[in-house]
N, C-alpha and C positions, 0 to 999 in steps of 0.2 A: 278817835277813841273811843274804847269800850270801859262801862264803867259797871261793877258788881256790885249790886243791890245786898245786903244783909236784910235779914226780915225785920229788923227794926226798921232801918230807911225804907224797906217796902211798906211796910204798915205806915209808918208817918205820910209816904208819899201818895198813900191811899184813901188817907183820913183825917191825918193832919199835917199837910205839908208848912202849915207856918212853922212848925217845929221842926225842919228840917234845917239841919246846919245851912247858914246861909252860903256856903261856897258851893254847898250840892244842887241847893233849887235849882239855879240856869241850868243845871249839867243834864236835871230830871227833866226839865220843861223844854231844850232844844230837842229839836225832832231831828235833830242831824246827828245827834250822840246815840252811840250804840248803849243800850242798858241792859243788863244780864241780867236775870233770878234763877238762882238754883232749884229744882225741885223740892229740894229739902225745906223749903219757906211754906211751900205750900202745906206740909208735912209738920212742920212747928206751927205755923197759924192754925191747921187744925186741931194739934195736939194742946195748944194755948184755949181755944175755943171749948173745948168737951174737959177741961181741967175750970172752965170759968174764970179763967185768966185774960179775958179778952172781950172786951165788950162792945155789943153791936155786932158780933162774930157772925153769925148767922146771915145776915147779908154779906159779908167780906165773905164768907166760904161760897154760900150759893152763887155767886157770881166774879169768883174767883177768875177764870179766862177770860170776861167780860174785861175785867180791872185791868188785868194785863196788858190786854191787848188793846186798851186805851190808852195806855201809859207810853204803849209802843216796843215793849219789852220783849225778851227774847229768853227762852228758857233752856236751861241746861238741864239734861238729864243727870241721874246719876247712877253713875255704873259701880259694875262690883270692886272695879280697878281704883276706883275713887272712895270708897269705903272701906277696902284694904291698906289706906294710906295712912288714914284716920292718926295711927300712933306714931306715923313720923311728922308731926307737926311741930314747929319749933314757937308756937305761940299759945301764950296759953288760954284755955276752953273760958268760951264766955256764954256758952249756952249748949244745948246737946247736940245741935247742928251746927 
């Protein structure tokens, strides 16, 4: 099974795993599970860091690729077609990405 991590879940997995939802912890820790992260997460983390809304952001941003590799995360690129689908969402927006 594949699990798509949003930015908050990714940040918690990298910096505060004890604050992950209890049902998410074993999924993220299991090397047999497929973890997916959108490239929008990098954009959102960098934006939060630039705005001063993410403590310890320098180390997180500098080591972003290595951190994802350590978690065994597969990256999902954003294509033009994905960006054009944003207005077709059925869910309320919770963040810029």
